[in-house]
C-alpha positions as a Markdown table, in Angstrom:
| # | Residue | x | y | z |
|---|---|---|---|---|
| 1 | Met | 86.1 | 107.2 | 91.7 |
| 2 | Thr | 85.7 | 104.1 | 89.6 |
| 3 | Gly | 82.8 | 101.7 | 89.3 |
| 4 | Thr | 82.4 | 98.1 | 88.2 |
| 5 | Ala | 79.1 | 96.3 | 87.9 |
| 6 | Ala | 77.9 | 92.7 | 87.7 |
| 7 | Gly | 74.3 | 92.2 | 86.8 |
| 8 | Ser | 72.0 | 89.5 | 85.4 |
| 9 | Phe | 68.5 | 89.2 | 84.0 |
| 10 | Gly | 65.5 | 89.5 | 86.3 |
| 11 | Gln | 65.9 | 90.1 | 90.0 |
| 12 | Val | 69.1 | 88.0 | 90.3 |
| 13 | Gly | 72.4 | 89.9 | 90.4 |
| 14 | Thr | 74.2 | 92.7 | 92.2 |
| 15 | Val | 76.0 | 96.0 | 91.4 |
| 16 | Thr | 79.0 | 97.0 | 93.4 |
| 17 | Ala | 80.8 | 100.4 | 93.3 |
| 18 | Phe | 84.4 | 100.8 | 94.5 |
| 19 | Arg | 86.1 | 104.0 | 95.4 |
| 20 | Leu | 89.9 | 104.4 | 95.3 |
| 21 | Asp | 92.0 | 107.0 | 97.0 |
| 22 | Ser | 94.8 | 108.9 | 95.2 |
| 23 | Ala | 97.2 | 106.0 | 95.8 |
| 24 | Gly | 94.8 | 103.4 | 94.3 |
| 25 | Ile | 93.8 | 101.9 | 97.6 |
| 26 | Leu | 90.2 | 100.8 | 98.1 |
| 27 | Leu | 88.3 | 102.9 | 100.6 |
| 28 | Ala | 86.9 | 100.6 | 103.3 |
| 29 | Gly | 83.3 | 101.2 | 104.2 |
| 30 | Phe | 82.3 | 102.5 | 100.8 |
| 31 | Ala | 79.3 | 100.3 | 100.0 |
| 32 | Pro | 76.4 | 102.2 | 98.5 |
| 33 | Ser | 73.1 | 100.4 | 98.0 |
| 34 | Leu | 72.5 | 100.4 | 94.3 |
| 35 | Thr | 69.5 | 99.1 | 92.3 |
| 36 | Ser | 70.1 | 95.9 | 90.4 |
| 37 | Pro | 69.8 | 96.3 | 86.7 |
| 38 | Ser | 67.1 | 94.6 | 84.6 |
| 39 | Ser | 69.7 | 93.1 | 82.3 |
| 40 | Ala | 73.5 | 92.6 | 82.0 |
| 41 | Asn | 76.2 | 95.2 | 82.5 |
| 42 | Thr | 75.3 | 97.4 | 79.5 |
| 43 | Asp | 72.2 | 98.6 | 81.4 |
| 44 | Ile | 74.3 | 100.8 | 83.8 |
| 45 | Ala | 75.3 | 104.4 | 83.8 |
| 46 | Leu | 77.9 | 106.0 | 86.1 |
| 47 | Gly | 78.9 | 109.6 | 86.8 |
| 48 | Val | 80.9 | 111.5 | 89.4 |
| 49 | Arg | 80.4 | 115.1 | 90.3 |
| 50 | Pro | 83.4 | 117.4 | 91.0 |
| 51 | Asp | 82.5 | 117.2 | 94.8 |
| 52 | Gly | 82.6 | 113.4 | 94.8 |
| 53 | His | 78.9 | 112.6 | 94.7 |
| 54 | Leu | 78.2 | 109.4 | 92.7 |
| 55 | Leu | 75.4 | 109.2 | 90.1 |
| 56 | Tyr | 74.2 | 105.8 | 89.1 |
| 57 | Gly | 71.4 | 105.0 | 86.6 |
| 58 | Thr | 69.8 | 101.8 | 85.5 |
| 59 | Thr | 66.4 | 100.2 | 84.8 |
| 60 | Thr | 64.6 | 97.5 | 86.7 |
| 61 | Ser | 62.8 | 94.4 | 85.5 |
| 62 | Gly | 59.6 | 96.1 | 86.5 |
| 63 | Gly | 59.9 | 98.7 | 83.7 |
| 64 | Thr | 61.3 | 101.6 | 85.8 |
| 65 | Ala | 64.3 | 103.8 | 85.1 |
| 66 | Val | 66.1 | 104.7 | 88.2 |
| 67 | Leu | 68.6 | 107.5 | 88.9 |
| 68 | Gln | 70.4 | 107.5 | 92.2 |
| 69 | Gln | 72.9 | 109.9 | 93.9 |
| 70 | Thr | 75.1 | 109.1 | 96.8 |
| 71 | Met | 77.3 | 111.1 | 99.1 |
| 72 | Pro | 81.1 | 110.7 | 98.6 |
| 73 | Asp | 81.1 | 108.0 | 101.3 |
| 74 | Gly | 78.4 | 106.0 | 99.5 |
| 75 | Thr | 75.4 | 106.9 | 101.7 |
| 76 | Pro | 72.3 | 108.1 | 100.0 |
| 77 | Asp | 72.1 | 111.8 | 99.2 |
| 78 | Leu | 68.9 | 112.7 | 101.0 |
| 79 | Asn | 68.7 | 116.1 | 99.2 |
| 80 | Phe | 68.4 | 114.3 | 95.8 |
| 81 | Gly | 65.0 | 113.1 | 94.7 |
| 82 | Thr | 63.3 | 110.9 | 97.3 |
| 83 | Ser | 65.8 | 109.4 | 99.7 |
| 84 | Gly | 68.5 | 109.8 | 97.1 |
| 85 | Lys | 66.6 | 108.3 | 94.2 |
| 86 | Ile | 64.3 | 109.2 | 91.3 |
| 87 | Glu | 62.2 | 106.8 | 89.3 |
| 88 | Phe | 60.7 | 107.1 | 85.8 |
| 89 | Ala | 58.1 | 104.6 | 84.6 |
| 90 | Leu | 58.6 | 103.2 | 81.1 |
| 91 | Ser | 55.7 | 102.3 | 78.8 |
| 92 | Ala | 54.2 | 98.9 | 79.0 |
| 93 | Gly | 56.1 | 96.4 | 76.8 |
| 94 | Glu | 59.3 | 98.5 | 76.6 |
| 95 | Gln | 62.4 | 96.4 | 77.2 |
| 96 | Ser | 65.4 | 98.5 | 78.3 |
| 97 | Leu | 68.8 | 97.9 | 76.5 |
| 98 | His | 71.2 | 100.4 | 77.9 |
| 99 | Ala | 71.5 | 103.4 | 80.2 |
| 100 | Glu | 73.8 | 106.5 | 79.9 |
| 101 | Leu | 74.1 | 109.9 | 81.6 |
| 102 | Val | 75.9 | 113.2 | 81.1 |
| 103 | Leu | 76.6 | 115.8 | 83.8 |
| 104 | Leu | 76.1 | 119.4 | 82.6 |
| 105 | Gly | 78.0 | 122.5 | 83.7 |
| 106 | Asp | 75.1 | 123.9 | 85.7 |
| 107 | Gly | 74.9 | 120.8 | 87.9 |
| 108 | Ser | 71.9 | 119.3 | 86.0 |
| 109 | Val | 71.9 | 115.7 | 84.7 |
| 110 | Val | 70.6 | 114.2 | 81.5 |
| 111 | Phe | 69.8 | 110.5 | 82.1 |
| 112 | Ala | 69.2 | 108.5 | 79.0 |
| 113 | Val | 67.6 | 105.1 | 78.5 |
| 114 | Leu | 67.6 | 103.2 | 75.2 |
| 115 | Thr | 64.7 | 100.7 | 75.0 |
| 116 | Thr | 63.5 | 98.4 | 72.2 |
| 117 | Gln | 61.1 | 101.2 | 71.1 |
| 118 | Asn | 62.5 | 104.6 | 72.2 |
| 119 | Leu | 65.4 | 106.7 | 73.1 |
| 120 | Arg | 64.3 | 108.4 | 76.3 |
| 121 | Leu | 66.0 | 111.4 | 78.0 |
| 122 | Tyr | 65.3 | 112.7 | 81.5 |
| 123 | Lys | 66.7 | 116.0 | 82.6 |
| 124 | Val | 66.9 | 116.8 | 86.4 |
| 125 | Asp | 68.5 | 119.6 | 88.3 |
| 126 | Ser | 71.2 | 119.1 | 91.0 |
| 127 | His | 68.5 | 118.2 | 93.5 |
| 128 | Gly | 66.8 | 115.6 | 91.3 |
| 129 | Leu | 63.8 | 117.8 | 90.3 |
| 130 | Pro | 62.6 | 117.7 | 86.7 |
| 131 | Val | 63.9 | 120.6 | 84.5 |
| 132 | Val | 60.4 | 121.3 | 83.1 |
| 133 | Leu | 61.6 | 123.5 | 80.3 |
| 134 | Phe | 63.4 | 120.5 | 78.8 |
| 135 | Gly | 61.1 | 118.6 | 76.3 |
| 136 | Ala | 57.7 | 117.7 | 77.8 |
| 137 | Gly | 58.0 | 118.4 | 81.5 |
| 138 | Gly | 61.7 | 117.4 | 81.7 |
| 139 | Gln | 61.5 | 114.4 | 79.3 |
| 140 | Phe | 62.3 | 113.8 | 75.6 |
| 141 | Ala | 61.5 | 110.7 | 73.5 |
| 142 | Tyr | 62.5 | 109.5 | 70.1 |
| 143 | Ala | 60.6 | 106.5 | 68.8 |
| 144 | Ala | 62.2 | 103.9 | 66.5 |
| 145 | Asp | 62.9 | 100.2 | 66.2 |
| 146 | Phe | 65.9 | 99.7 | 68.4 |
| 147 | Ala | 65.2 | 96.0 | 69.2 |
| 148 | Asn | 68.6 | 94.9 | 67.8 |
| 149 | Ala | 70.6 | 98.0 | 68.8 |
| 150 | Phe | 72.5 | 96.0 | 71.4 |
| 151 | Ala | 73.8 | 93.4 | 68.9 |
| 152 | Ile | 77.5 | 94.4 | 69.0 |
| 153 | Gly | 79.5 | 96.4 | 71.5 |
| 154 | Ile | 78.1 | 99.4 | 73.4 |
| 155 | Pro | 74.6 | 100.2 | 71.9 |
| 156 | Phe | 74.8 | 103.9 | 72.2 |
| 157 | Ser | 76.6 | 107.0 | 73.5 |
| 158 | Leu | 75.2 | 110.3 | 74.8 |
| 159 | Leu | 77.4 | 113.4 | 74.3 |
| 160 | Ser | 77.1 | 117.0 | 75.6 |
| 161 | Leu | 78.3 | 119.4 | 72.9 |
| 162 | Ser | 79.9 | 122.9 | 73.3 |
| 163 | Asp | 76.8 | 124.6 | 71.9 |
| 164 | Gly | 74.6 | 123.2 | 74.6 |
| 165 | Ser | 73.0 | 120.5 | 72.4 |
| 166 | Leu | 73.1 | 116.8 | 73.0 |
| 167 | Leu | 74.0 | 114.0 | 70.6 |
| 168 | Ala | 73.0 | 110.4 | 70.8 |
| 169 | Gly | 74.9 | 107.9 | 68.6 |
| 170 | Ile | 73.1 | 104.6 | 68.3 |
| 171 | His | 74.1 | 101.3 | 66.7 |
| 172 | Asn | 71.1 | 100.4 | 64.5 |
| 173 | Arg | 69.9 | 97.2 | 62.9 |
| 174 | Pro | 66.2 | 97.1 | 62.4 |
| 175 | Ser | 64.3 | 93.9 | 63.1 |
| 176 | Gly | 64.5 | 91.5 | 60.1 |
| 177 | Ser | 67.2 | 93.5 | 58.4 |
| 178 | Ser | 70.9 | 92.6 | 57.7 |
| 179 | Ile | 71.8 | 96.3 | 57.2 |
| 180 | Glu | 73.6 | 98.0 | 60.1 |
| 181 | Ser | 74.1 | 101.7 | 60.4 |
| 182 | Leu | 74.7 | 104.6 | 62.9 |
| 183 | Ile | 71.8 | 106.8 | 63.9 |
| 184 | Val | 72.8 | 110.2 | 65.1 |
| 185 | Ile | 70.1 | 112.1 | 67.0 |
| 186 | Arg | 70.8 | 115.8 | 67.9 |
| 187 | Ile | 68.7 | 117.4 | 70.6 |
| 188 | Ser | 68.7 | 121.1 | 71.6 |
| 189 | Asn | 69.4 | 122.2 | 75.1 |
| 190 | Asn | 65.7 | 122.6 | 75.8 |
| 191 | Gly | 64.8 | 119.1 | 74.6 |
| 192 | Val | 63.7 | 119.7 | 71.1 |
| 193 | Leu | 64.7 | 117.4 | 68.2 |
| 194 | Ile | 67.1 | 119.2 | 65.9 |
| 195 | Gly | 67.7 | 116.3 | 63.5 |
| 196 | Ala | 68.1 | 112.5 | 63.2 |
| 197 | Asn | 70.2 | 110.9 | 60.4 |
| 198 | Asn | 71.0 | 107.3 | 59.4 |
| 199 | Leu | 74.6 | 107.1 | 58.4 |
| 200 | Leu | 77.1 | 104.6 | 56.9 |
| 201 | Ala | 74.6 | 101.8 | 56.3 |
| 202 | Asp | 75.9 | 98.5 | 54.9 |
| 203 | Gln | 75.8 | 94.8 | 55.6 |
| 204 | Ser | 79.1 | 94.7 | 57.6 |
| 205 | Ser | 79.3 | 94.5 | 61.3 |
| 206 | Asn | 80.2 | 97.9 | 62.9 |
| 207 | Thr | 81.1 | 99.4 | 66.3 |
| 208 | Trp | 81.4 | 103.1 | 67.0 |
| 209 | Asn | 83.4 | 105.4 | 69.3 |
| 210 | Phe | 83.0 | 109.2 | 69.7 |
| 211 | Ala | 84.9 | 112.3 | 70.8 |
| 212 | Val | 83.4 | 115.7 | 71.2 |
| 213 | Leu | 85.3 | 118.6 | 69.5 |
| 214 | Pro | 85.3 | 122.2 | 70.6 |
| 215 | Asp | 83.3 | 123.5 | 67.7 |
| 216 | Ala | 80.3 | 121.2 | 68.5 |
| 217 | Ser | 81.3 | 118.8 | 65.8 |
| 218 | Val | 82.0 | 115.1 | 66.7 |
| 219 | Met | 84.8 | 112.8 | 65.7 |
| 220 | Ile | 83.5 | 109.3 | 65.0 |
| 221 | Ala | 85.6 | 106.1 | 64.8 |
| 222 | Arg | 84.0 | 103.3 | 62.8 |
| 223 | Ser | 85.4 | 99.7 | 63.2 |
| 224 | Arg | 84.1 | 97.6 | 60.3 |
| 225 | Ser | 84.3 | 93.9 | 59.7 |
| 226 | Asp | 82.8 | 91.5 | 57.2 |
| 227 | Leu | 83.6 | 87.9 | 56.2 |
| 228 | Thr | 87.0 | 88.7 | 54.8 |
| 229 | Thr | 88.3 | 92.1 | 56.0 |
| 230 | Arg | 88.5 | 94.4 | 59.0 |
| 231 | Ser | 89.3 | 98.0 | 59.0 |
| 232 | Ala | 88.8 | 101.3 | 60.9 |
| 233 | Ala | 88.3 | 104.9 | 59.8 |
| 234 | Leu | 87.6 | 108.3 | 61.3 |
| 235 | Tyr | 84.7 | 110.6 | 60.3 |
| 236 | Arg | 84.0 | 114.2 | 61.3 |
| 237 | Leu | 80.3 | 114.9 | 62.0 |
| 238 | Leu | 79.3 | 118.5 | 61.5 |
| 239 | Pro | 76.7 | 120.4 | 63.7 |
| 240 | Asn | 74.2 | 119.9 | 60.9 |
| 241 | Asn | 74.5 | 116.1 | 61.3 |
| 242 | Ser | 76.3 | 115.6 | 58.0 |
| 243 | Phe | 79.8 | 114.4 | 57.4 |
| 244 | Asp | 82.7 | 116.8 | 56.6 |
| 245 | Thr | 83.5 | 115.6 | 53.0 |
| 246 | Ser | 86.8 | 117.6 | 53.1 |
| 247 | Phe | 88.0 | 115.3 | 56.0 |
| 248 | Gly | 90.2 | 112.5 | 54.6 |
| 249 | Val | 89.0 | 111.0 | 51.4 |
| 250 | Asp | 85.4 | 111.8 | 50.7 |
| 251 | Gly | 84.8 | 112.2 | 54.4 |
| 252 | Ala | 86.6 | 109.1 | 55.6 |
| 253 | Tyr | 90.1 | 109.1 | 57.1 |
| 254 | Pro | 91.5 | 105.5 | 57.1 |
| 255 | Leu | 93.4 | 104.5 | 60.1 |
| 256 | Pro | 96.6 | 102.8 | 58.8 |
| 257 | Gly | 96.9 | 99.2 | 60.1 |
| 258 | Met | 94.1 | 99.4 | 62.7 |
| 259 | Leu | 91.6 | 96.6 | 62.6 |
| 260 | Ser | 89.4 | 98.1 | 65.4 |
| 261 | Val | 89.1 | 101.2 | 67.6 |
| 262 | Asp | 88.4 | 100.8 | 71.3 |
| 263 | Ala | 88.6 | 104.4 | 72.5 |
| 264 | Leu | 89.0 | 108.0 | 71.4 |
| 265 | Ala | 90.4 | 110.9 | 73.5 |
| 266 | Leu | 90.9 | 114.6 | 72.6 |
| 267 | Asp | 94.4 | 115.9 | 73.0 |
| 268 | Ser | 93.6 | 119.3 | 71.4 |
| 269 | Pro | 94.4 | 120.0 | 68.7 |
| 270 | Arg | 95.1 | 116.3 | 68.2 |
| 271 | Leu | 93.2 | 113.0 | 68.6 |
| 272 | Leu | 94.4 | 109.9 | 70.5 |
| 273 | Val | 93.1 | 106.7 | 69.1 |
| 274 | Ala | 93.4 | 103.4 | 71.0 |
| 275 | Gly | 92.8 | 100.2 | 69.1 |
| 276 | Gln | 94.3 | 96.9 | 67.7 |
| 277 | Asp | 96.1 | 95.9 | 64.6 |
| 278 | Ala | 96.8 | 92.3 | 63.5 |
| 279 | Thr | 99.2 | 91.5 | 66.3 |
| 280 | Ser | 99.0 | 94.0 | 69.2 |
| 281 | Ala | 97.4 | 97.0 | 70.8 |
| 282 | Val | 98.0 | 100.3 | 69.1 |
| 283 | Leu | 97.9 | 103.9 | 70.4 |
| 284 | Ala | 98.2 | 106.5 | 67.7 |
| 285 | Arg | 97.8 | 110.3 | 67.6 |
| 286 | Tyr | 96.4 | 112.2 | 64.6 |
| 287 | Asn | 96.1 | 115.8 | 63.5 |
| 288 | Leu | 92.5 | 116.7 | 63.5 |
| 289 | Ser | 92.6 | 118.5 | 60.1 |
| 290 | Gly | 92.1 | 115.1 | 58.4 |
| 291 | Ala | 94.2 | 116.2 | 55.5 |
| 292 | Leu | 95.9 | 113.4 | 53.6 |
| 293 | Val | 99.1 | 115.1 | 52.5 |
| 294 | Ser | 100.6 | 113.6 | 49.4 |
| 295 | Met | 104.4 | 113.5 | 50.1 |
| 296 | Pro | 107.0 | 112.2 | 47.7 |
| 297 | Val | 108.4 | 108.7 | 48.2 |
| 298 | Val | 112.1 | 109.2 | 47.4 |
| 299 | Glu | 114.4 | 106.4 | 46.1 |
| 300 | Phe | 118.0 | 105.8 | 47.1 |
| 301 | Tyr | 120.6 | 103.4 | 45.7 |
| 302 | Asn | 123.6 | 102.0 | 47.6 |
| 303 | Thr | 126.6 | 101.6 | 45.2 |
| 304 | His | 128.4 | 99.2 | 47.6 |
| 305 | Leu | 125.4 | 96.9 | 48.3 |
| 306 | Asp | 123.6 | 97.1 | 45.0 |
| 307 | His | 120.5 | 97.8 | 47.1 |
| 308 | Tyr | 117.6 | 100.2 | 46.7 |
| 309 | Phe | 115.6 | 102.0 | 49.5 |
| 310 | Ile | 112.6 | 104.3 | 49.5 |
| 311 | Thr | 111.2 | 106.6 | 52.2 |
| 312 | Ala | 108.4 | 109.1 | 52.5 |
| 313 | Asp | 110.0 | 110.7 | 55.6 |
| 314 | Ala | 111.7 | 113.9 | 54.5 |
| 315 | Asn | 113.8 | 113.9 | 57.7 |
| 316 | Glu | 115.0 | 110.4 | 57.1 |
| 317 | Ala | 115.9 | 111.2 | 53.6 |
| 318 | Ala | 117.9 | 114.2 | 54.7 |
| 319 | Gly | 119.7 | 112.0 | 57.3 |
| 320 | Ile | 120.6 | 109.5 | 54.6 |
| 321 | Asp | 122.0 | 112.4 | 52.5 |
| 322 | Gly | 124.1 | 113.3 | 55.5 |
| 323 | Gly | 125.5 | 109.8 | 55.9 |
| 324 | Ser | 123.3 | 108.5 | 58.8 |
| 325 | Ala | 122.6 | 105.2 | 57.0 |
| 326 | Gly | 126.3 | 104.6 | 56.2 |
| 327 | Pro | 128.4 | 105.2 | 53.1 |
| 328 | Gly | 127.3 | 104.6 | 49.5 |
| 329 | Trp | 123.7 | 105.9 | 49.5 |
| 330 | Val | 122.8 | 108.3 | 46.7 |
| 331 | Arg | 119.5 | 109.6 | 45.4 |
| 332 | Thr | 118.5 | 108.1 | 42.1 |
| 333 | Gly | 116.3 | 111.0 | 41.1 |
| 334 | Asn | 113.2 | 108.8 | 41.0 |
| 335 | Ser | 110.2 | 109.2 | 43.2 |
| 336 | Phe | 106.5 | 108.7 | 43.3 |
| 337 | Lys | 103.7 | 110.3 | 45.4 |
| 338 | Ser | 102.1 | 108.9 | 48.5 |
| 339 | Gly | 98.4 | 108.9 | 48.9 |
| 340 | Gly | 95.5 | 106.6 | 48.5 |
| 341 | Ser | 93.3 | 104.3 | 50.6 |
| 342 | Thr | 95.7 | 101.7 | 52.2 |
| 343 | Pro | 98.7 | 102.0 | 54.4 |
| 344 | Val | 102.0 | 100.5 | 53.3 |
| 345 | Cys | 103.8 | 98.3 | 55.8 |
| 346 | Arg | 107.6 | 98.7 | 56.2 |
| 347 | Phe | 109.8 | 95.8 | 57.2 |
| 348 | Tyr | 113.5 | 95.6 | 58.0 |
| 349 | Gly | 115.6 | 92.4 | 58.4 |
| 350 | Ser | 118.9 | 92.9 | 60.4 |
| 351 | Gln | 122.6 | 93.3 | 59.8 |
| 352 | Val | 123.0 | 89.9 | 61.4 |
| 353 | Pro | 121.6 | 87.4 | 60.5 |
| 354 | Gly | 119.9 | 89.5 | 57.8 |
| 355 | Pro | 118.5 | 90.4 | 55.4 |
| 356 | Asn | 120.2 | 93.8 | 55.7 |
| 357 | Ser | 117.4 | 95.4 | 53.6 |
| 358 | His | 114.0 | 96.9 | 53.8 |
| 359 | Phe | 110.8 | 95.6 | 52.3 |
| 360 | Tyr | 107.4 | 97.3 | 51.6 |
| 361 | Thr | 104.0 | 95.9 | 51.0 |
| 362 | Leu | 100.4 | 97.1 | 51.2 |
| 363 | Ala | 98.6 | 96.3 | 54.5 |
| 364 | Gly | 96.7 | 93.1 | 54.0 |
| 365 | Phe | 97.4 | 89.5 | 53.4 |
| 366 | Glu | 101.2 | 89.7 | 52.7 |
| 367 | Cys | 101.8 | 92.2 | 55.5 |
| 368 | Asp | 99.9 | 90.1 | 58.0 |
| 369 | Gly | 101.7 | 87.0 | 56.9 |
| 370 | Leu | 105.1 | 88.5 | 57.4 |
| 371 | Lys | 104.1 | 89.7 | 60.9 |
| 372 | Gln | 103.0 | 86.2 | 61.8 |
| 373 | Leu | 106.3 | 84.8 | 60.5 |
| 374 | Gln | 108.1 | 87.3 | 62.6 |
| 375 | Ala | 106.2 | 86.1 | 65.7 |
| 376 | Ile | 107.2 | 82.5 | 65.3 |
| 377 | Thr | 110.8 | 82.9 | 63.9 |
| 378 | Pro | 113.6 | 83.4 | 66.4 |
| 379 | Ala | 115.6 | 86.6 | 66.1 |
| 380 | Thr | 118.7 | 84.4 | 65.5 |
| 381 | Gln | 117.2 | 83.4 | 62.1 |
| 382 | Lys | 116.6 | 85.5 | 59.0 |
| 383 | Arg | 113.3 | 87.2 | 59.1 |
| 384 | Trp | 111.5 | 90.5 | 58.2 |
| 385 | Asn | 110.7 | 92.7 | 61.2 |
| 386 | Phe | 107.8 | 95.1 | 61.1 |
| 387 | Glu | 108.9 | 98.7 | 61.6 |
| 388 | Ser | 106.0 | 101.0 | 60.8 |
| 389 | Leu | 103.3 | 102.1 | 58.4 |
| 390 | Asp | 105.4 | 104.3 | 56.2 |
| 391 | Phe | 103.0 | 105.9 | 53.8 |
| 392 | Ile | 99.6 | 105.4 | 52.0 |
| 393 | Ser | 98.9 | 104.0 | 48.6 |
| 394 | Thr | 96.2 | 102.2 | 46.6 |
| 395 | Pro | 96.1 | 98.5 | 45.8 |
| 396 | Pro | 95.8 | 97.4 | 42.1 |
| 397 | Thr | 93.0 | 95.1 | 41.0 |
| 398 | Asn | 94.3 | 92.1 | 39.0 |
| 399 | Gly | 97.5 | 94.2 | 38.3 |
| 400 | Ile | 95.5 | 97.2 | 37.0 |
| 401 | Cys | 95.6 | 100.5 | 38.8 |
| 402 | Pro | 92.4 | 102.7 | 39.2 |
| 403 | Thr | 91.9 | 105.6 | 36.8 |
| 404 | Gly | 93.8 | 108.6 | 38.0 |
| 405 | Thr | 96.6 | 106.6 | 39.5 |
| 406 | Val | 100.0 | 105.3 | 38.2 |
| 407 | Pro | 101.4 | 101.9 | 38.7 |
| 408 | Val | 104.4 | 101.4 | 41.1 |
| 409 | Tyr | 106.3 | 98.3 | 40.0 |
| 410 | Arg | 108.4 | 95.9 | 42.1 |
| 411 | Ala | 111.5 | 94.1 | 41.1 |
| 412 | Tyr | 113.3 | 91.4 | 43.2 |
| 413 | Asn | 117.0 | 90.7 | 43.2 |
| 414 | Asn | 116.4 | 87.0 | 43.8 |
| 415 | Gly | 118.7 | 87.3 | 46.8 |
| 416 | Phe | 117.4 | 84.2 | 48.6 |
| 417 | Ala | 118.3 | 81.9 | 45.7 |
| 418 | Arg | 121.6 | 83.7 | 45.1 |
| 419 | Gly | 122.7 | 83.4 | 48.7 |
| 420 | Ile | 122.8 | 87.2 | 49.2 |
| 421 | Asp | 120.5 | 89.7 | 51.1 |
| 422 | Ser | 117.1 | 90.0 | 49.5 |
| 423 | Asn | 116.3 | 93.5 | 48.1 |
| 424 | His | 113.5 | 95.0 | 46.1 |
| 425 | Arg | 113.2 | 98.0 | 43.9 |
| 426 | Phe | 110.0 | 100.0 | 43.8 |
| 427 | Ser | 109.5 | 102.5 | 41.0 |
| 428 | Ser | 106.8 | 104.1 | 38.9 |
| 429 | Glu | 109.3 | 104.3 | 36.1 |
| 430 | Ala | 109.1 | 101.2 | 33.9 |
| 431 | Ala | 112.5 | 101.9 | 32.5 |
| 432 | Ala | 114.0 | 101.8 | 36.0 |
| 433 | Ile | 112.5 | 98.4 | 36.6 |
| 434 | Gln | 113.7 | 97.2 | 33.2 |
| 435 | Glu | 117.2 | 98.3 | 34.0 |
| 436 | Val | 117.5 | 95.9 | 36.9 |
| 437 | Val | 115.7 | 93.1 | 35.1 |
| 438 | Thr | 118.4 | 93.1 | 32.5 |
| 439 | Arg | 120.8 | 92.5 | 35.3 |
| 440 | Gly | 119.0 | 89.4 | 36.5 |
| 441 | Trp | 116.4 | 90.8 | 38.8 |
| 442 | Ile | 112.8 | 89.5 | 38.7 |
| 443 | Asn | 109.9 | 91.8 | 37.6 |
| 444 | Glu | 107.2 | 91.1 | 40.1 |
| 445 | Gly | 104.7 | 93.4 | 38.5 |
| 446 | Val | 102.5 | 96.2 | 40.0 |
| 447 | Ala | 102.9 | 96.4 | 43.7 |
| 448 | Met | 100.7 | 99.5 | 44.4 |
| 449 | Cys | 99.2 | 102.6 | 42.7 |
| 450 | Ala | 100.3 | 106.1 | 43.3 |
| 451 | Pro | 98.3 | 109.3 | 42.8 |
């Protein structure tokens, strides 16, 4: 079952649900009569029961929240509510922003409506009758200024957790404020407020995605943008509504190269993250431990090419030791640690037309510029081709590394001017850089900072 919707303000607009068979063919005759929403597409909630019954929730311009259930063929389920429909009156002056619903294991449904003034939850059983032991007669309300909660992306998500509690995550920007944040509201299985917390407040623009974990904690992806930068990171929200500070760096696990996250999915014990980088869509899989393991970045030297190469991949290093990269490669004995706040982009030229070499730079302006050059330069011409995000490091500020880190220097063989393949040496050993500088290489200063 899949659903699409097209709505508009006031009484104008329609909502259409489509049902597909296992071959992806539209089922003729499936045309349920659904209430038009009071506002655009965000004011719609869809759910499908295991037996094929369709649940649909919205609000009307008259200030009423509506929950409908149809049979698998789209006709009203007359055993649900009144003629397949339940209505809940909103308070005078409340403007609805978004609707959500979750199906629970016992067949009951929690229908949520976010308004300018309240988060409202309605719990009904499989026949559409109020679950009176939930909140006040089957209803729960949390009052706050949500007037601007719809500013960017999906305003909120409603999650059912393994301990029976519910979690609402709401994009928040109070009226008259430039500060955005995430409000997380946790509600018990009987409709009592457990806690509400305002998290990650700042003046950037943010969107949020969520994935429920088996231990009643929640994985949160934050996509952040301001006037100059865009980034994404993961956070683990514990059952007490606080962040797990052991996850990543001080509770944040940066997503290398991702500028935004569009979806999360649990692939236990791992997490699938779908998003975008500077040039394309990205699908990545992460270990849920959130541990940032500091691995050595090992240096090799090729005696035939007079080239240097680094890798943080132990398997790749072992392969080079075994001759997988060709003859002449030996370890120099130099290395530095990976770890920090920013991914390192790895590029390779080509054997023909070249350069037959690798290049590394922190994600950011230089990395993005090389990707853009790659996109407009034919493969028959020399160019750097993006390969991967190889490890994590920390950028310097005006050539100075943060306290507790060591500088990693970069030297360039001036290959372009000399008519040979360009190559760079990266090392935390100043003496190693000086050794190639005395042979005519150019000292390019501090490239990154290692732990």
